[in-house]
Backbone as CSV, one residue per row, in Angstrom:
resi,resn,N_x,N_y,N_z,CA_x,CA_y,CA_z,C_x,C_y,C_z
1,MET,3.403,25.324,-20.812,2.745,24.508,-19.455,1.274,24.541,-20.189
2,LYS,1.602,23.831,-21.043,0.139,23.856,-21.833,-1.573,21.887,-21.776
3,ARG,0.337,21.410,-21.129,-0.799,19.355,-20.572,-0.130,19.486,-19.349
4,ILE,-1.049,20.084,-18.127,-0.404,19.368,-16.816,-1.392,18.746,-16.104
5,LEU,-1.869,17.416,-15.863,-1.322,16.716,-14.927,-1.682,16.011,-13.798
6,VAL,-3.234,15.448,-13.215,-3.080,15.797,-11.773,-3.771,15.010,-11.744
7,PRO,-2.760,13.685,-10.532,-2.958,12.420,-10.165,-4.423,12.458,-8.431
8,THR,-5.262,11.950,-8.803,-6.530,12.015,-8.283,-6.347,10.756,-7.260
9,ASP,-6.377,10.772,-6.414,-7.146,9.946,-5.477,-7.984,9.783,-4.776
10,PHE,-8.770,10.315,-4.927,-10.207,11.782,-5.193,-9.453,12.228,-3.042
11,SER,-8.844,12.110,-2.512,-8.532,12.880,-1.042,-8.723,14.357,-1.150
12,LYS,-8.211,14.781,-0.157,-8.337,16.202,0.061,-6.959,16.265,-0.114
13,GLU,-6.023,16.214,-0.123,-4.954,16.975,0.066,-4.822,17.103,-1.428
14,SER,-5.601,15.726,-2.693,-5.588,15.611,-4.571,-6.687,16.696,-4.382
15,GLU,-7.183,16.894,-3.953,-8.057,17.898,-4.084,-7.789,19.665,-4.024
16,TYR,-6.431,19.925,-3.439,-5.870,20.794,-3.215,-4.896,20.879,-4.258
17,ALA,-4.457,20.112,-4.434,-2.919,19.534,-6.268,-4.474,20.193,-7.509
18,LEU,-5.812,20.116,-7.866,-6.483,19.996,-8.807,-6.898,21.467,-8.645
19,LYS,-6.865,22.347,-6.705,-8.138,23.644,-7.235,-6.419,24.702,-8.447
20,ILE,-4.503,23.832,-7.352,-3.866,24.578,-8.319,-3.936,24.639,-9.213
21,GLY,-4.074,23.254,-9.386,-4.260,22.997,-11.854,-4.527,23.423,-12.041
22,ALA,-5.437,23.630,-11.579,-6.745,24.547,-12.420,-6.710,25.613,-12.253
23,HIS,-5.376,26.898,-11.321,-5.860,27.903,-11.327,-4.670,28.081,-12.506
24,LEU,-3.601,27.448,-12.361,-2.350,27.409,-13.261,-3.001,26.219,-14.728
25,ALA,-3.877,26.070,-15.342,-4.646,26.125,-16.557,-4.987,26.943,-16.900
26,LEU,-6.338,27.738,-16.261,-6.539,28.588,-16.094,-5.967,29.733,-17.111
27,LYS,-4.622,29.906,-15.899,-3.077,30.907,-16.426,-3.235,30.809,-17.352
28,ASN,-2.803,30.074,-17.776,-1.736,29.392,-19.136,-2.540,28.591,-20.416
29,ASN,-3.507,28.698,-20.382,-4.392,28.301,-21.136,-4.664,26.952,-21.540
30,ALA,-4.097,26.043,-20.424,-3.745,24.780,-20.552,-4.453,23.840,-20.998
31,THR,-4.706,22.315,-20.980,-5.713,21.102,-21.043,-5.046,20.815,-19.426
32,LEU,-6.139,20.247,-18.749,-5.852,19.716,-17.160,-6.525,18.717,-17.295
33,TYR,-5.596,17.539,-16.854,-5.709,15.474,-17.400,-6.064,15.110,-16.172
34,LEU,-7.485,14.946,-15.532,-6.952,14.314,-14.245,-6.973,12.725,-14.958
35,LEU,-5.591,12.055,-13.763,-5.359,11.356,-13.339,-5.659,10.180,-12.585
36,HIS,-6.399,9.434,-12.607,-6.491,7.601,-11.159,-6.356,6.909,-11.282
37,LEU,-5.551,6.657,-11.000,-4.945,4.785,-10.912,-5.049,3.188,-10.168
38,LEU,-6.320,2.429,-10.412,-7.450,2.223,-9.419,-5.506,0.495,-9.259
39,GLU,-6.002,1.049,-7.819,-5.386,-0.127,-6.883,-6.083,-1.555,-6.428
40,LEU,-6.000,-2.400,-7.708,-7.015,-3.541,-8.378,-6.216,-4.819,-7.450
41,PRO,-7.567,-5.995,-6.813,-6.346,-6.736,-6.811,-5.645,-7.376,-8.572
42,LEU,-4.650,-8.568,-7.160,-4.041,-8.703,-8.828,-4.137,-9.453,-9.282
43,HIS,-5.597,-9.761,-9.238,-6.186,-11.116,-9.874,-6.601,-10.214,-11.338
44,LEU,-7.022,-9.066,-10.667,-8.163,-8.058,-12.001,-7.754,-6.816,-12.475
45,ALA,-6.052,-6.468,-11.917,-5.246,-6.123,-12.576,-4.548,-6.855,-13.207
46,THR,-4.078,-7.993,-13.636,-3.473,-8.388,-14.788,-4.218,-8.785,-15.377
47,SER,-5.893,-8.296,-16.231,-6.919,-8.881,-16.395,-7.299,-7.912,-17.292
48,PRO,-7.490,-8.116,-18.560,-7.339,-7.083,-19.317,-9.668,-5.842,-19.021
49,ALA,-8.891,-5.088,-18.797,-10.192,-3.836,-18.219,-11.222,-4.196,-18.292
50,GLY,-12.071,-4.607,-17.207,-13.884,-4.959,-18.430,-14.099,-6.292,-18.977
51,GLU,-12.616,-7.014,-18.082,-12.948,-8.303,-18.612,-13.862,-9.106,-17.842
52,LEU,-13.360,-8.649,-15.969,-14.324,-8.768,-15.175,-15.326,-7.498,-14.514
53,PRO,-16.130,-9.212,-14.491,-16.991,-8.030,-13.672,-16.904,-7.210,-12.637
54,GLU,-16.419,-7.474,-11.513,-15.183,-6.365,-10.784,-14.151,-4.969,-11.414
55,ALA,-13.689,-6.084,-11.785,-12.741,-4.824,-12.655,-14.310,-3.817,-13.156
56,PHE,-14.403,-4.120,-14.194,-15.993,-3.081,-14.647,-16.451,-1.813,-13.471
57,PHE,-16.729,-2.644,-11.932,-17.204,-2.053,-11.258,-16.803,-1.147,-10.440
58,PHE,-15.070,-0.780,-11.163,-14.292,-0.159,-10.291,-13.575,1.077,-10.819
59,ILE,-14.073,0.492,-12.373,-13.278,1.042,-13.727,-14.881,2.232,-14.471
60,LYS,-16.117,1.980,-13.474,-17.576,2.290,-13.220,-17.386,3.432,-12.618
61,LEU,-16.727,2.940,-10.861,-16.638,4.105,-10.649,-15.897,5.354,-10.565
62,ALA,-14.968,4.632,-10.541,-13.767,5.524,-10.858,-14.189,6.792,-11.275
63,GLN,-15.094,6.496,-12.935,-15.298,6.891,-14.054,-15.981,8.755,-12.902
64,GLN,-17.665,7.713,-12.453,-18.060,8.674,-11.150,-17.918,9.265,-10.547
65,LYS,-16.639,9.148,-10.128,-16.296,10.226,-9.305,-15.906,11.229,-10.252
66,ILE,-14.508,10.842,-10.551,-13.849,11.827,-12.410,-14.901,12.401,-12.243
67,ASP,-15.798,12.859,-12.704,-16.953,12.965,-13.638,-18.123,14.246,-13.012
68,ASP,-17.804,13.607,-11.646,-18.357,14.552,-10.501,-17.349,15.933,-10.595
69,LEU,-15.793,15.641,-10.309,-15.035,16.052,-9.925,-15.426,16.964,-11.083
70,LYS,-15.183,16.823,-11.883,-15.196,17.236,-12.948,-16.400,19.151,-13.531
71,THR,-17.529,18.483,-12.094,-18.616,19.597,-12.300,-18.208,20.753,-11.324
72,ARG,-17.031,20.652,-11.361,-16.169,21.241,-9.039,-16.411,22.798,-10.137
73,THR,-16.808,24.193,-9.139,-16.464,25.189,-10.590,-15.683,26.253,-10.547
74,PHE,-14.355,25.299,-9.547,-13.397,25.710,-9.572,-12.865,25.125,-11.470
75,LEU,-14.092,24.952,-11.892,-13.271,23.544,-13.041,-14.241,23.882,-14.617
76,GLN,-14.423,25.368,-14.207,-15.570,25.564,-15.324,-14.503,26.842,-16.254
77,ASN,-15.080,26.423,-17.336,-14.090,26.958,-18.228,-12.251,26.512,-18.814
78,ILE,-11.996,25.950,-18.450,-10.970,24.326,-18.627,-11.398,23.351,-19.272
79,LYS,-10.407,23.229,-19.553,-10.193,22.175,-21.339,-9.655,20.668,-19.856
80,VAL,-10.933,19.431,-20.217,-9.899,18.311,-18.802,-10.489,17.441,-19.265
81,GLU,-9.556,16.525,-19.326,-9.200,15.202,-19.558,-9.321,13.709,-19.120
82,LYS,-10.498,13.143,-18.810,-9.947,12.252,-17.557,-8.619,10.987,-17.967
83,ILE,-8.440,10.826,-17.549,-7.661,9.123,-17.055,-7.808,8.232,-16.460
84,ILE,-8.283,6.950,-17.096,-7.976,5.852,-15.645,-7.103,4.806,-15.978
85,GLU,-6.591,4.699,-15.520,-5.774,3.541,-15.406,-5.263,2.622,-14.357
86,ALA,-5.352,0.519,-14.091,-4.008,0.061,-13.241,-3.001,0.027,-13.289
87,GLY,-2.476,0.097,-11.654,-0.905,0.121,-11.709,-0.619,0.936,-10.901
88,SER,0.766,1.301,-9.555,1.787,1.338,-9.359,0.790,3.780,-9.839
89,THR,1.180,3.928,-8.837,1.150,5.915,-9.093,2.573,6.987,-10.202
90,HIS,4.311,5.901,-9.371,4.284,6.311,-10.279,4.630,6.073,-11.450
91,ILE,4.295,4.875,-12.504,4.282,3.961,-13.526,3.101,4.671,-14.216
92,GLY,1.975,5.112,-13.533,1.197,5.166,-14.243,1.643,6.871,-14.825
93,ILE,1.763,7.454,-13.510,1.726,8.638,-13.916,2.786,8.955,-15.467
94,ASN,3.885,8.400,-14.995,4.872,8.596,-16.243,4.080,7.519,-17.633
95,ASN,3.328,6.697,-17.580,2.900,7.386,-18.866,1.281,7.683,-19.229
96,ALA,1.721,7.897,-18.238,0.873,8.766,-18.952,1.331,10.299,-19.555
97,ILE,2.579,10.532,-18.988,3.259,12.075,-19.657,3.411,11.270,-21.093
98,ALA,4.149,10.160,-21.410,4.354,9.672,-22.931,2.678,9.806,-23.342
99,ASP,2.204,9.122,-23.650,0.544,9.326,-23.880,-0.412,10.430,-24.189
100,HIS,-0.116,11.446,-23.594,-0.254,12.405,-24.427,0.365,13.412,-23.383
101,GLU,1.930,13.513,-24.034,2.394,14.604,-23.587,2.823,15.214,-22.830
102,ILE,2.540,14.922,-21.599,1.767,16.068,-20.468,3.427,16.881,-20.144
103,ASP,3.437,18.280,-20.136,4.757,19.192,-19.843,4.825,19.995,-18.317
104,PHE,3.606,19.314,-17.140,3.364,19.635,-16.158,2.644,18.684,-15.039
105,ILE,3.658,18.951,-14.167,2.091,17.878,-12.753,2.342,19.119,-11.685
106,VAL,0.760,18.476,-11.763,0.564,19.164,-9.909,-0.222,17.954,-8.728
107,MET,0.253,17.850,-8.051,0.122,16.492,-7.155,-0.415,17.175,-5.974
108,GLY,-1.075,16.717,-4.564,-0.947,16.849,-3.661,0.301,15.435,-3.298
109,SER,0.227,15.862,-1.630,0.707,15.068,-0.861,0.093,15.256,0.960
110,SER,0.481,14.417,1.566,0.379,14.634,2.896,1.888,14.144,3.855
111,GLY,2.692,13.952,2.795,3.843,13.676,3.357,4.073,12.499,4.061
112,THR,5.469,11.732,4.765,5.449,10.364,5.579,6.533,11.120,6.285
113,SER,7.068,9.781,7.025,7.836,10.844,8.019,8.381,9.448,9.048
114,GLY,9.955,9.617,9.612,10.540,8.115,10.537,10.492,6.824,9.507
115,ILE,10.132,5.760,10.158,10.126,4.566,9.728,9.434,4.532,8.515
116,GLU,8.220,4.216,8.482,7.670,4.525,7.352,8.640,5.020,5.953
117,GLU,8.562,6.285,6.398,9.303,7.157,5.047,10.961,5.934,4.799
118,PHE,11.243,5.611,5.669,12.539,5.094,5.292,12.270,3.494,4.945
119,PHE,11.244,3.039,4.952,11.626,1.353,4.054,10.569,1.550,3.371
120,ILE,8.774,2.789,2.939,8.113,2.558,1.003,8.175,4.341,1.475
121,GLY,8.582,5.507,1.739,8.356,6.048,1.267,7.431,6.870,0.573
122,SER,7.083,7.510,-0.195,5.764,7.603,-0.040,5.643,7.959,-1.811
123,ASN,4.289,8.110,-2.507,3.871,7.487,-3.612,5.008,9.008,-4.246
124,THR,4.496,10.268,-3.476,5.048,11.846,-3.835,6.450,11.663,-4.151
125,GLU,7.128,11.152,-3.836,8.151,10.954,-3.508,9.165,9.651,-5.287
126,LYS,8.566,9.165,-4.819,8.685,7.893,-5.806,8.251,8.746,-7.747
127,VAL,7.395,9.699,-7.292,6.838,10.038,-8.417,7.806,10.943,-8.971
128,VAL,8.987,12.109,-7.968,10.374,13.206,-8.141,11.508,12.009,-8.526
129,ARG,11.566,11.196,-8.578,12.422,10.170,-8.523,11.978,10.060,-10.310
130,THR,10.562,10.101,-10.537,11.601,9.335,-11.775,10.527,10.203,-13.565
131,SER,10.028,11.055,-12.453,8.983,12.240,-13.190,10.467,12.948,-14.823
132,THR,9.676,12.569,-15.563,11.078,13.438,-16.691,9.990,15.079,-16.868
133,VAL,9.248,15.231,-16.126,8.711,17.211,-16.086,8.665,17.627,-14.641
134,PRO,8.316,18.783,-14.302,8.540,19.984,-13.583,7.317,19.342,-12.651
135,VAL,7.537,18.613,-11.902,6.181,18.458,-10.500,6.396,19.203,-9.120
136,LEU,5.211,19.981,-9.099,4.375,20.926,-8.150,3.938,19.691,-7.156
137,ILE,4.807,20.217,-6.167,4.267,19.642,-4.556,3.352,20.145,-3.824
138,ILE,1.272,19.919,-3.968,1.192,21.208,-2.752,0.403,20.250,-1.626
139,LYS,0.548,20.450,-0.083,0.451,19.976,1.302,-0.797,20.321,1.554
140,ASN,-0.965,21.686,1.859,-2.108,22.985,2.073,-3.381,23.205,1.147
141,LYS,-4.817,23.443,1.789,-5.539,23.865,1.092,-4.903,25.566,0.018
142,LEU,-4.192,25.923,-0.811,-4.556,27.523,-1.622,-6.099,28.020,-1.956
143,SER,-6.325,28.567,-2.386,-6.668,29.621,-3.565,-5.982,29.405,-4.670
144,LYS,-4.544,30.525,-4.563,-3.960,29.684,-5.937,-3.420,29.851,-5.997
145,LEU,-1.721,29.974,-6.618,-0.321,29.346,-6.447,-0.030,30.432,-5.973
146,LYS,1.066,31.047,-5.451,2.097,32.549,-5.349,3.342,32.120,-5.679
147,THR,4.208,32.897,-6.113,5.181,32.898,-6.657,6.426,34.275,-6.740
148,ASP,5.758,35.108,-6.196,6.780,36.231,-6.051,8.123,35.789,-5.085
149,SER,8.081,35.482,-4.378,8.938,34.573,-3.994,9.320,33.622,-3.801
150,PHE,9.823,33.394,-5.092,10.921,31.662,-4.985,12.043,31.426,-4.749
151,VAL,11.943,30.334,-3.787,13.409,30.166,-3.617,14.158,28.924,-4.604
152,TYR,15.027,29.299,-5.103,15.722,27.320,-6.007,17.354,27.631,-5.434
153,ALA,16.904,26.682,-5.188,17.896,25.471,-3.860,18.545,24.737,-5.491
154,CYS,20.014,25.334,-5.269,20.967,24.074,-6.329,22.862,24.358,-5.496
155,ASP,23.443,23.561,-6.180,24.757,23.196,-5.941,25.527,24.259,-7.131
156,PHE,24.811,24.198,-8.118,25.717,24.668,-9.739,26.255,24.672,-9.658
157,ALA,26.959,22.484,-9.938,27.474,22.036,-11.141,27.391,21.641,-11.728
158,PRO,27.642,21.830,-12.836,27.614,21.749,-14.184,26.636,21.550,-14.801
159,ASP,25.262,20.032,-14.425,24.982,18.944,-14.686,23.252,19.586,-14.605
160,ALA,23.788,20.375,-13.362,22.231,21.330,-13.277,22.051,22.502,-14.018
161,PHE,23.017,23.245,-15.151,22.517,23.691,-16.131,21.177,23.890,-16.260
162,GLU,20.732,22.542,-16.951,19.307,22.303,-18.192,18.794,22.927,-16.755
163,ALA,18.956,22.425,-16.074,17.305,22.002,-14.763,17.635,23.423,-14.254
164,TYR,18.827,24.534,-14.149,17.941,25.952,-13.636,17.679,26.934,-14.284
165,LYS,17.936,26.015,-15.396,16.994,27.133,-17.630,15.235,26.673,-17.444
166,LYS,15.077,25.672,-16.432,13.958,25.946,-15.744,13.501,26.017,-14.891
167,ALA,14.277,26.268,-14.579,13.316,27.119,-13.083,13.702,28.230,-13.923
168,VAL,14.083,29.274,-13.798,14.421,29.954,-14.422,13.609,30.049,-15.757
169,THR,12.397,29.385,-16.419,11.640,29.859,-17.782,10.003,29.660,-17.376
170,PHE,10.609,28.848,-15.596,8.405,29.132,-14.500,8.816,30.308,-14.337
171,GLY,10.368,30.526,-13.602,9.426,32.112,-12.330,9.842,33.052,-13.726
172,ASN,10.306,33.018,-14.716,10.241,34.472,-15.794,8.405,34.594,-15.873
173,SER,7.780,33.285,-16.780,6.973,33.196,-17.102,6.195,33.718,-15.962
174,THR,5.858,33.595,-14.291,5.084,33.865,-13.120,5.320,34.894,-12.573
175,ASN,6.460,35.532,-13.204,6.881,36.721,-12.648,7.581,37.503,-11.406
176,ALA,8.231,36.313,-11.178,8.555,36.029,-9.623,10.429,36.591,-9.843
177,THR,10.345,36.627,-8.019,11.362,37.121,-8.158,12.698,35.992,-7.144
178,LEU,13.854,35.660,-8.764,14.125,34.113,-7.887,15.464,34.074,-7.681
179,HIS,14.726,34.005,-6.518,16.227,33.488,-4.642,16.962,32.508,-5.680
180,LEU,18.114,33.282,-6.150,19.071,31.066,-6.026,19.932,31.369,-4.539
181,VAL,20.077,30.648,-4.193,20.429,29.866,-2.867,21.032,28.747,-2.933
182,TYR,22.073,29.137,-2.941,23.671,28.095,-1.739,23.728,27.718,-0.716
183,VAL,23.656,26.576,-0.276,23.504,26.236,1.020,25.236,25.530,1.608
184,ASN,25.555,26.101,2.954,27.411,26.111,2.884,26.887,25.172,4.384
185,THR,27.227,23.889,4.079,27.371,23.495,5.457,29.207,22.816,5.741
186,PRO,28.865,22.668,7.293,30.466,21.638,7.282,30.971,20.915,7.537
187,ASN,29.927,20.450,6.471,30.481,19.034,6.140,31.052,19.477,5.012
188,GLN,30.574,19.830,4.250,31.404,20.457,2.650,30.922,22.206,2.122
189,PHE,32.252,22.323,3.697,32.714,23.295,3.512,32.984,24.021,1.740
190,VAL,32.515,25.647,1.583,32.533,26.301,-0.168,33.720,27.455,-0.163
191,ARG,34.964,28.331,-0.164,34.647,29.762,0.180,34.194,30.364,-0.573
192,THR,33.734,31.382,-0.606,32.424,32.133,-0.247,32.647,33.017,-2.560
193,THR,34.132,33.299,-2.005,34.132,33.567,-3.647,34.788,32.560,-4.970
194,GLU,34.243,31.115,-4.721,34.013,30.210,-5.290,33.195,29.733,-5.916
195,ILE,32.218,29.406,-4.144,30.410,29.580,-4.166,30.041,30.289,-5.749
196,GLU,29.938,32.484,-5.569,29.873,33.527,-6.492,30.179,33.211,-7.413
197,ASN,31.303,32.697,-7.637,31.864,31.959,-8.889,31.007,31.234,-9.881
198,LYS,30.679,30.316,-9.576,29.343,29.238,-10.006,28.558,29.748,-10.485
199,ILE,27.818,30.541,-9.708,27.108,30.529,-9.444,26.922,32.047,-10.811
200,ALA,27.549,32.610,-11.360,27.954,33.635,-12.097,28.007,32.764,-13.530
201,VAL,28.404,31.566,-13.478,28.767,30.695,-14.782,26.909,30.362,-15.277
202,PHE,26.527,30.339,-14.166,24.849,30.055,-14.096,24.419,31.329,-15.029
203,THR,23.452,32.529,-13.934,23.455,33.319,-14.283,24.268,34.728,-16.034
204,ASN,24.303,34.493,-15.862,25.823,34.793,-16.927,24.982,34.890,-18.529
205,GLN,25.382,32.817,-18.737,24.307,32.406,-19.419,22.955,32.657,-19.252
206,VAL,22.241,32.627,-18.691,20.542,32.127,-18.972,20.381,33.800,-17.207
207,ARG,19.695,34.595,-16.874,20.007,35.519,-16.468,18.406,35.244,-16.382
208,PRO,17.591,35.808,-15.054,16.321,35.217,-14.025,16.375,37.011,-14.765
209,GLU,14.855,37.144,-15.147,14.674,38.877,-15.806,14.460,39.769,-13.187
210,LYS,14.269,38.574,-12.511,14.229,38.736,-11.500,14.631,38.548,-10.516
211,PHE,16.021,38.286,-9.544,16.721,37.657,-9.153,17.749,37.955,-7.359
212,THR,18.306,37.561,-7.082,19.289,37.381,-6.334,19.594,36.178,-5.386
213,VAL,21.871,36.651,-5.404,22.238,35.483,-4.842,22.112,35.575,-3.680
214,ASN,21.935,33.930,-3.025,22.875,33.855,-1.450,23.650,32.448,-1.851
215,ILE,23.924,33.253,-0.200,24.619,32.627,1.310,24.919,31.758,1.628
216,TYR,24.137,30.740,1.895,23.293,30.966,3.884,23.900,29.389,4.551
217,ASN,24.521,29.450,5.143,25.278,28.092,5.601,24.150,28.000,7.047
218,ASP,24.378,26.431,7.090,23.303,25.617,7.457,24.517,24.171,8.680
219,LEU,23.755,23.152,8.711,23.796,22.312,9.459,23.858,20.797,8.798
220,THR,22.455,21.431,7.523,21.790,20.203,6.741,21.666,21.254,5.796
221,VAL,21.486,21.032,4.399,21.229,20.802,3.306,19.625,21.642,3.282
222,GLU,19.309,20.131,3.669,18.224,20.372,3.431,17.001,21.232,4.252
223,ASP,17.945,22.191,5.871,17.752,22.906,6.838,17.573,24.005,6.850
224,GLY,18.528,24.515,5.454,19.560,25.494,4.766,18.640,25.807,4.551
225,ILE,17.526,25.027,3.573,16.465,25.357,2.385,15.675,25.592,3.429
226,LEU,15.134,24.714,4.446,13.821,25.296,4.915,13.818,26.464,5.434
227,ASN,15.479,26.135,6.392,14.767,28.083,7.239,15.288,28.888,6.740
228,PHE,16.202,28.986,4.894,16.260,29.819,4.391,15.019,30.796,4.419
229,SER,13.844,29.750,3.009,13.006,30.004,2.827,12.066,30.572,4.440
230,LYS,12.189,30.098,5.087,11.243,30.518,6.118,11.391,32.159,6.652
231,GLU,13.610,32.256,6.218,13.256,33.746,6.601,13.155,35.020,5.979
232,ILE,12.631,34.252,4.679,11.954,35.262,3.784,10.922,34.980,3.021
233,ASP,10.650,34.852,4.049,8.712,33.774,3.920,8.371,34.022,2.420
234,ALA,9.391,32.468,2.110,9.135,32.518,0.450,7.799,31.631,0.211
235,ASP,7.326,32.151,-0.533,5.849,31.506,-1.108,6.256,30.392,-1.972
236,LEU,7.327,29.730,-2.529,7.415,27.980,-3.992,9.002,28.180,-3.142
237,ILE,8.948,26.866,-3.202,10.872,26.318,-2.812,11.092,25.651,-4.566
238,GLY,12.261,25.370,-4.945,11.993,25.204,-5.908,13.838,24.495,-5.988
239,ILE,13.388,23.113,-6.928,14.747,22.421,-6.516,14.900,21.053,-7.468
240,SER,16.620,21.013,-7.779,16.337,19.747,-8.985,16.166,18.611,-8.656
241,THR,16.547,17.547,-9.438,17.179,16.117,-9.177,17.529,15.809,-9.777
242,HIS,18.225,14.614,-9.397,18.673,13.800,-10.034,18.138,12.432,-10.221
243,GLY,17.206,12.086,-9.604,17.010,11.376,-9.870,16.810,9.262,-9.807
244,ARG,18.184,9.624,-8.642,18.403,8.165,-8.529,17.476,7.409,-7.644
245,LYS,17.504,6.063,-8.014,16.820,5.220,-8.108,17.932,3.666,-6.880
246,GLY,16.636,2.863,-6.616,17.569,1.905,-5.991,18.245,1.822,-4.745
247,ILE,19.479,1.715,-4.887,20.213,0.918,-3.629,21.091,1.922,-3.346
248,ALA,21.206,3.167,-4.480,21.803,4.006,-3.753,20.576,5.275,-3.061
249,HIS,20.277,5.680,-3.927,18.745,6.046,-3.009,18.149,5.997,-1.533
250,PHE,17.819,4.174,-1.345,17.682,4.049,0.161,18.945,3.717,1.278
251,PHE,19.708,4.081,0.585,20.724,4.671,1.970,21.190,5.392,1.492
252,ASN,20.859,6.696,0.584,21.974,7.672,0.944,20.775,8.285,0.557
253,GLY,19.247,8.728,0.523,18.587,9.286,0.987,18.777,10.518,-0.117
254,SER,17.436,11.565,-0.291,17.131,12.651,-1.434,17.618,13.688,-0.686
255,ILE,18.191,15.307,-0.822,17.263,16.330,-0.510,15.551,16.579,-1.366
256,THR,15.568,17.093,-2.090,14.522,16.802,-2.618,13.700,15.688,-2.367
257,GLU,13.669,14.800,-1.889,12.816,13.632,-1.322,12.520,14.958,0.181
258,ASP,13.169,14.149,0.226,13.489,14.877,2.099,12.046,16.524,1.577
259,LEU,12.259,17.222,0.827,12.326,18.302,0.669,10.377,18.074,0.693
260,ALA,9.959,17.358,-0.203,8.601,17.289,-1.504,8.428,16.393,0.485
261,ASN,8.729,15.789,0.980,7.457,15.170,2.375,8.115,16.204,2.965
262,HIS,8.926,16.766,3.240,8.319,17.902,4.388,8.041,19.645,5.337
263,ALA,8.243,19.969,3.413,8.107,21.215,4.262,6.923,21.468,2.971
264,LEU,6.236,22.249,4.200,4.724,22.724,4.965,4.331,24.169,3.744
265,ARG,6.146,24.611,2.859,5.170,25.193,1.375,5.105,25.069,0.424
266,PRO,4.476,24.643,-0.934,4.786,24.543,-2.083,6.221,23.978,-2.594
267,VAL,6.814,22.600,-3.046,7.503,22.598,-4.031,7.389,21.966,-4.610
268,ILE,8.351,22.339,-6.119,8.465,22.402,-7.938,10.224,21.444,-7.584
269,THR,10.022,20.584,-8.853,10.827,19.825,-8.122,11.634,19.501,-10.172
270,PHE,12.358,19.796,-11.070,12.403,20.151,-11.666,14.305,18.837,-11.974
271,ARG,14.035,17.546,-13.245,14.703,16.619,-13.899,15.802,17.146,-14.206
272,ILE,17.211,16.741,-13.545,18.792,16.813,-14.052,17.839,15.419,-15.781
């Protein structure tokens, strides 16, 4: 975790994320990249940056706002770089990942629900679907990121192993107790011994420094993750994502993206 990206739209949620990004950057001696995506009118967005006076105005205004952010006390003693681009959030973030070798993202989210979520989703959801690096989602104002109790939910299928390794690395680096949890549901019921064997395949290859194994029964996977996390008063929820796109995502939804929208605790996602 040496290059941390924090997208900002200058909202209170993005400032919550910035504080946590600063906390992590200080702990890891990392560079913090502040990214602002300009949502310009089409005739400005398709022109070269600075060619039109209106575009130049929006760019200068964003630069001033980021410069103001950089003076915050909690950013002292941290190397901060700024990135300003025009375009959609998830595309701009993926471009920043490639251009600046970003290895971790912290972003704020207010979440969405109901008809709005079904039709358009949230920017956070789109980032979770497309990001190739871990994404930490912050919903509330926190002074620092607590990771003592870290729930990692997984189906422990073979294709999730690489994401599991990333979760273990993150858990070990933060001295967390990793609570591995498999949620058993009526529609996809699996015998306890079979689940235990699947988890053992993972832990025998890569063993977290501190961990527990948990099988939790609930009506849905999302409910199980949220209810288990509430019962043990978890600090952080981790989950893997396949990054589904298009029509499959639209009709089937995604547990990861639902959690990103609905969980009150911080959520960290690891791409499979």
